[in-house]
Structure formats: C-alpha cells, structure tokens
C-alpha positions as CSV (number, residue, x, y, z in Angstrom):
1,M,-1.9,28.4,189.6
2,A,-5.6,29.2,189.1
3,R,-4.8,32.8,190.4
4,D,-2.2,33.6,187.8
5,V,-4.4,32.2,184.8
6,A,-7.5,34.0,186.1
7,C,-5.5,37.4,186.6
8,T,-4.7,37.3,182.9
9,V,-8.3,37.6,181.5
10,S,-10.7,40.5,181.4
11,R,-12.8,41.3,184.3
12,R,-16.0,39.8,182.6
13,D,-14.2,36.6,181.6
14,F,-12.7,36.3,184.9
15,L,-16.1,36.8,186.7
16,L,-17.8,34.2,184.6
17,G,-15.2,31.5,185.4
18,A,-14.3,32.5,189.0
19,G,-16.6,29.8,190.7
20,G,-13.7,27.8,192.0
21,V,-11.3,30.4,192.8
22,G,-10.7,31.1,196.4
23,V,-11.2,34.4,198.4
24,A,-7.4,35.3,198.5
25,S,-7.1,34.5,194.8
26,L,-9.9,36.7,193.9
27,S,-8.6,39.8,195.9
28,G,-5.2,39.4,194.4
29,C,-6.7,39.8,190.9
30,V,-8.3,43.3,191.5
31,E,-5.5,45.1,189.5
32,N,-6.0,42.7,186.6
33,V,-9.8,42.5,186.0
34,R,-10.6,45.9,184.6
35,S,-12.3,45.4,181.2
36,E,-10.6,48.5,179.9
37,P,-7.6,50.4,181.1
38,D,-7.9,53.4,183.4
39,S,-8.1,56.5,181.0
40,G,-7.7,59.0,184.0
41,G,-10.0,61.9,185.0
42,G,-13.4,61.7,186.4
43,Q,-15.2,62.4,189.8
44,V,-16.0,60.2,192.7
45,I,-18.4,61.6,195.3
46,V,-18.5,60.5,198.9
47,K,-21.1,61.3,201.5
48,G,-22.0,60.1,204.9
49,S,-20.8,59.6,208.4
50,S,-18.5,62.3,210.0
51,T,-16.8,59.5,211.7
52,V,-15.8,57.6,208.6
53,Y,-15.2,60.9,207.0
54,L,-11.7,61.3,208.6
55,I,-10.6,57.8,206.9
56,S,-12.3,58.7,203.5
57,D,-10.7,62.2,203.4
58,L,-7.4,60.9,204.1
59,M,-7.9,58.0,201.4
60,A,-9.1,60.5,198.8
61,Q,-6.0,62.7,199.4
62,E,-3.6,59.8,199.2
63,F,-5.5,58.6,196.1
64,M,-5.3,61.9,194.2
65,I,-1.6,62.1,194.6
66,E,-1.2,59.6,191.9
67,H,-4.5,59.6,190.1
68,D,-6.2,62.3,187.9
69,V,-9.4,62.0,189.6
70,N,-11.5,64.4,191.8
71,V,-12.6,62.8,194.9
72,T,-14.9,65.1,197.1
73,V,-15.8,63.9,200.8
74,D,-18.4,65.8,202.8
75,P,-19.6,64.6,206.3
76,T,-23.4,64.7,206.1
77,G,-24.1,62.1,208.7
78,T,-24.7,58.4,208.0
79,G,-28.5,58.8,207.9
80,G,-28.5,62.2,206.1
81,G,-26.0,60.7,203.4
82,F,-28.2,57.7,202.7
83,K,-31.3,59.9,202.6
84,N,-30.3,63.0,200.8
85,H,-27.3,61.7,198.4
86,F,-26.6,58.0,198.1
87,C,-30.2,56.4,198.0
88,P,-31.3,59.2,195.4
89,G,-28.3,58.5,193.2
90,A,-26.6,61.6,193.7
91,S,-23.3,60.2,195.4
92,D,-21.1,57.0,194.7
93,I,-20.1,56.0,198.2
94,N,-21.7,56.7,201.5
95,G,-19.6,56.2,204.8
96,A,-21.6,54.8,207.6
97,S,-20.9,54.3,211.5
98,R,-23.6,51.7,211.7
99,P,-24.9,49.0,209.3
100,I,-27.4,50.4,206.7
101,T,-31.1,49.8,207.7
102,D,-34.0,47.8,206.0
103,E,-35.7,51.1,205.3
104,E,-32.7,52.7,203.8
105,R,-32.1,49.7,201.4
106,T,-35.7,49.8,200.3
107,S,-35.2,53.3,199.7
108,C,-32.1,52.8,197.6
109,G,-33.9,50.0,195.8
110,N,-36.8,52.2,194.9
111,N,-34.1,54.5,192.9
112,D,-32.3,51.3,191.4
113,V,-29.4,51.8,193.8
114,E,-27.8,48.6,195.2
115,P,-25.5,49.2,198.2
116,I,-22.4,47.2,198.6
117,E,-21.2,47.0,202.1
118,F,-17.4,47.0,203.0
119,Q,-16.0,47.3,206.7
120,V,-13.1,49.8,206.6
121,G,-12.1,50.0,210.3
122,R,-13.1,50.0,214.0
123,D,-14.1,52.9,216.3
124,A,-13.9,53.4,220.2
125,L,-16.9,55.5,220.5
126,T,-16.0,57.9,223.2
127,V,-18.0,59.6,225.9
128,A,-16.1,62.6,227.2
129,V,-16.5,65.4,229.9
130,N,-14.7,68.7,230.9
131,N,-11.2,68.4,232.1
132,D,-12.5,69.8,235.6
133,A,-15.1,67.0,236.1
134,D,-12.7,65.2,238.3
135,W,-15.7,63.4,240.2
136,V,-16.1,61.3,237.0
137,D,-13.9,58.3,236.7
138,C,-16.2,55.8,235.2
139,L,-19.8,55.5,233.8
140,T,-22.0,52.4,233.6
141,Y,-24.2,51.7,230.6
142,E,-27.3,52.1,233.1
143,E,-26.0,55.5,234.2
144,L,-25.2,56.6,230.6
145,S,-28.8,55.6,229.6
146,Q,-30.2,57.7,232.7
147,I,-28.3,60.6,231.3
148,W,-29.0,60.3,227.6
149,R,-32.9,59.1,227.6
150,D,-35.6,61.3,226.9
151,G,-37.1,62.3,230.4
152,G,-33.9,60.9,232.1
153,V,-32.0,62.5,235.0
154,E,-31.0,66.3,234.7
155,Q,-28.4,66.8,237.5
156,W,-25.1,65.2,238.1
157,S,-26.5,64.4,241.6
158,D,-29.4,62.5,240.3
159,V,-26.7,59.8,238.9
160,R,-24.7,59.5,242.0
161,E,-25.7,61.6,245.0
162,E,-22.1,62.4,246.0
163,W,-21.7,64.3,242.5
164,P,-22.5,67.9,242.1
165,S,-26.1,69.2,242.1
166,E,-25.6,70.8,238.9
167,P,-27.3,70.5,235.6
168,I,-25.7,68.2,233.2
169,K,-25.1,70.0,229.7
170,L,-25.3,67.6,226.9
171,F,-23.6,67.9,223.4
172,G,-23.8,65.3,220.7
173,P,-24.7,64.1,217.2
174,A,-27.9,64.7,215.4
175,P,-30.4,62.0,214.6
176,T,-29.2,61.8,211.1
177,S,-26.0,60.6,212.6
178,G,-24.9,56.9,212.7
179,T,-23.0,57.5,215.9
180,Y,-26.4,58.9,217.3
181,D,-28.2,55.6,216.2
182,W,-25.5,53.3,217.5
183,F,-25.4,55.1,220.9
184,N,-29.2,55.1,221.1
185,N,-29.6,51.3,220.2
186,H,-26.7,50.0,222.3
187,V,-26.4,52.4,225.3
188,V,-29.7,54.3,225.7
189,G,-31.5,51.2,225.1
190,E,-34.4,49.8,223.0
191,E,-37.0,50.4,225.6
192,Y,-36.1,54.2,225.8
193,N,-36.0,57.2,223.2
194,H,-32.7,59.4,222.9
195,T,-33.1,62.8,224.5
196,P,-33.7,65.6,222.2
197,D,-32.6,68.1,224.8
198,H,-29.0,68.2,223.6
199,E,-27.0,70.4,221.5
200,Q,-27.1,68.7,218.2
201,T,-24.5,68.9,215.3
202,E,-22.7,66.9,212.8
203,E,-19.7,68.8,213.5
204,D,-17.8,66.7,216.3
205,N,-15.3,69.7,216.9
206,I,-18.4,71.7,218.2
207,I,-19.2,69.1,220.6
208,I,-15.6,69.1,221.8
209,Q,-15.9,72.9,222.3
210,G,-19.0,72.7,224.2
211,I,-17.5,70.3,226.5
212,E,-14.5,72.3,227.0
213,N,-16.3,75.5,227.8
214,D,-18.8,73.9,230.4
215,P,-17.4,72.3,233.5
216,Y,-20.6,70.3,233.7
217,A,-20.8,69.2,230.1
218,M,-20.8,65.6,228.6
219,G,-20.8,64.5,225.0
220,Y,-19.9,61.6,222.8
221,F,-18.2,61.1,219.3
222,G,-15.7,58.9,217.3
223,Y,-12.4,58.1,219.0
224,A,-10.5,60.0,216.3
225,Y,-11.9,63.3,217.6
226,Y,-11.0,62.5,221.1
227,S,-7.4,61.6,220.2
228,E,-7.0,65.0,218.4
229,N,-8.3,66.6,221.4
230,S,-7.2,64.7,224.6
231,D,-5.8,67.7,226.0
232,R,-9.1,69.7,225.8
233,V,-11.5,67.2,227.2
234,K,-11.4,64.0,229.4
235,A,-12.5,60.7,228.1
236,V,-14.6,58.5,230.4
237,P,-14.1,54.8,231.0
238,V,-17.3,52.6,230.5
239,D,-18.7,49.8,232.3
240,D,-21.2,47.7,230.4
241,G,-21.8,45.2,233.1
242,S,-19.4,42.5,231.8
243,N,-16.4,41.0,233.7
244,E,-14.2,43.7,232.2
245,G,-15.3,46.3,234.6
246,C,-14.3,49.8,233.7
247,V,-12.5,50.1,230.4
248,A,-11.1,53.3,228.9
249,P,-11.4,54.0,225.3
250,T,-8.2,53.3,223.5
251,L,-7.1,51.8,220.1
252,E,-5.5,49.0,221.9
253,N,-8.6,48.1,223.8
254,A,-10.8,48.7,220.6
255,T,-8.2,46.1,218.9
256,T,-8.8,43.5,221.6
257,G,-12.6,44.2,221.9
258,S,-12.3,44.8,225.6
259,Y,-13.7,48.4,225.3
260,P,-17.6,48.0,225.2
261,M,-18.3,50.8,222.8
262,T,-16.2,49.4,220.0
263,R,-18.1,49.4,216.8
264,P,-17.4,48.7,213.2
265,L,-17.2,51.5,210.4
266,F,-18.3,51.0,206.7
267,I,-18.5,52.5,203.5
268,Y,-21.5,51.6,201.0
269,V,-20.9,51.7,197.3
270,N,-23.4,52.1,194.6
271,R,-22.8,48.8,192.5
272,D,-23.4,50.5,189.3
273,A,-21.0,53.3,190.1
274,L,-18.2,50.5,190.1
275,A,-18.7,50.0,186.4
276,R,-16.7,53.6,186.2
277,D,-12.9,53.0,186.4
278,E,-12.5,56.0,188.8
279,V,-14.8,54.6,191.2
280,F,-13.8,51.1,191.0
281,D,-9.9,52.4,191.1
282,F,-10.7,54.6,194.3
283,V,-12.5,51.9,196.0
284,S,-9.8,49.3,195.4
285,F,-7.3,51.5,196.8
286,Y,-9.6,52.3,199.8
287,L,-10.1,48.6,200.7
288,K,-6.4,47.7,200.3
289,N,-5.3,50.7,202.7
290,A,-8.1,50.1,205.2
291,A,-5.5,47.3,206.5
292,T,-2.7,49.8,207.0
293,D,-1.7,52.5,209.3
294,L,-3.5,55.0,207.3
295,V,-6.7,54.1,209.3
296,S,-4.7,54.2,212.6
297,E,-3.1,57.7,211.6
298,V,-6.6,59.4,211.9
299,G,-7.5,57.3,215.3
300,Y,-9.3,54.1,214.2
301,V,-8.4,50.4,214.2
302,P,-7.4,49.0,210.7
303,I,-9.1,46.1,209.3
304,G,-7.4,42.7,209.6
305,E,-5.7,41.0,206.4
306,A,-8.7,38.6,206.2
307,T,-11.2,41.1,206.1
308,R,-9.2,43.0,203.4
309,D,-9.2,40.0,201.4
310,D,-12.7,39.5,201.8
311,N,-13.5,43.1,200.8
312,L,-11.4,42.9,197.7
313,A,-13.0,39.6,196.6
314,K,-16.4,41.2,197.2
315,L,-15.3,44.2,194.9
316,V,-14.3,41.9,192.3
317,L,-17.5,39.8,192.2
318,Q,-20.0,42.7,192.6
319,T,-18.4,44.8,189.9
320,P,-20.8,45.0,186.9
C-alpha cells in the first residue's frame, strides 16, 4: 500500500517521505518520481571501459529507438574515462571494469562531481592464445603472473620446460584500462608490476588480431570479445589454486562463480547529471535492462533481480 501512495507524489515529496519504504517499493517507483515530465531531446555522454562499452552501446541504441535523446558512447578505458572525462565533469556516465579508486574519487570531488556506483553485469575475463598453440590447455595464476609480471619469463619453455623454446608475444590493454588494473591486482599480484613489454591498446579487436597472427602470442580481454571471435583465438582455462582446478571462461561458469577471473562490471553516474531528465531516463532504462538478456546478448552475465532493485532504489534516493 505504501508503494502505491508513494508513487503518486512528486520525486521531491517522495524522497522526503521515503524513510519507511522498502527497497523493492522504491525501485518500483522510478517511473513516477520525476518532478517534471520528460520533455524530450538532450544529450547523454558515456565514456570509460571498453569492456562495459558493449553493454552501454547496446543500451544506448535500444533507448534511442523510443526516446528523442542523443546518447554517445566512447571506449576510453576505465581510468582514462575517469581522468579525462568523468571527473573533470565532461561526461555524465563512466563505464568501469573495476571499482573506482580513492584517488579517482578525490579527483572527482575536487571538481564537485559525485560518482554514484551501479553494478550492471559480470564478466569472465579471458586469457587467449593462438589456435595453433596446442600445448596450452591450462594456466595457473602463478604461471600467468610469471608471464605478465615486469622482469618475468620470456619464452614458453621458461613456464614449462616441455613447451616450445619460443618468445611469448604479449598483447593486452593499456594502463588506463580497468581490465589492466584488475588483471594486475588479482593475477600478476600486488608484489609485482605488470610488464610494460606488451603491445598496449584500448582496442580489444587489435588484441584478437595480434594473437591470431602469431602462433606464440597471448593476450587477455573481456569475455564478450572472445565470444565474438572464438573461431579466431583459443581461450585458456585457468587454475587459481582452489579446489575447482582448471576452469574454462564461459557465461555459465561466470554465473556460478566457479571461473576464477569473474569480475563485476559497473557504471558510475555523476549525481548532479541525474537532475536532467534525459540522464535519469537513460540510467533508469539501463539499470532495468541490466537484468535482462540484453546483457547476455553481448557476452556478459546479467545482474540478478535483487541487484536490479537495489540499483533502482539507489537511483531514486540519489537523484537530486
């Protein structure tokens, strides 16, 4: 009953009296808490993660079918998006394949930008090799760290002596990438630095191409890019030392959590930007559909209904 009553009032009045309303009730009121009706038009600017880009771009295309709003989405890398666009106040939303750092929050705060975090999916970060690399059937975290750490091994035979005595050619994201940060922190290890001796790019398709063209190459990227190119490169199962053993990157294994390199994906929204109808409406659309097959269409795991409801409740409560 409280839900029905709350949803008949303005957003401002609703927020002032929402203290006793549950999360699900709040999320159900998203459509009805606008202080003014949507007048149409306007622009929403989305920057950030090349991993999250695939979700954001699809959401933008679907949203613009029924709304007179221009939503632009550019893959600048998680860190590059925060540093160059979102925290300076030049974009409304930043996609992120890892959580925002304290330093980035401080930078945003210095520009009066308050980032609001929403989880929009999960990814099975994927390590891949050339299709002809038939000697690789599994890699442990320690082996991956040896390959990708600064000053690490140089040849395949340095990892396992029965493997070829050939240099490992590495392709991967740039340091501005959230995927780079996640891999460095969780796989390379906190006691080591990620090697700078790899072909660095924010274009995941270039990583795919590099691996495809060199029989001794290796790279890593979001699962969606592998699923689009599974005929061109080979995904490597990973063993993090747990009882699961070697686990392949699949959406099913990411859903169950058995794949060790499963990670959450986020968007961060400038709180002040939510006061604009076009931004609020797009974020509302995005968060609702993050729990649907639109996310799995591009190769990621959708959020659950509970996370969706928490997101929508946060959206209502955080909107100015």
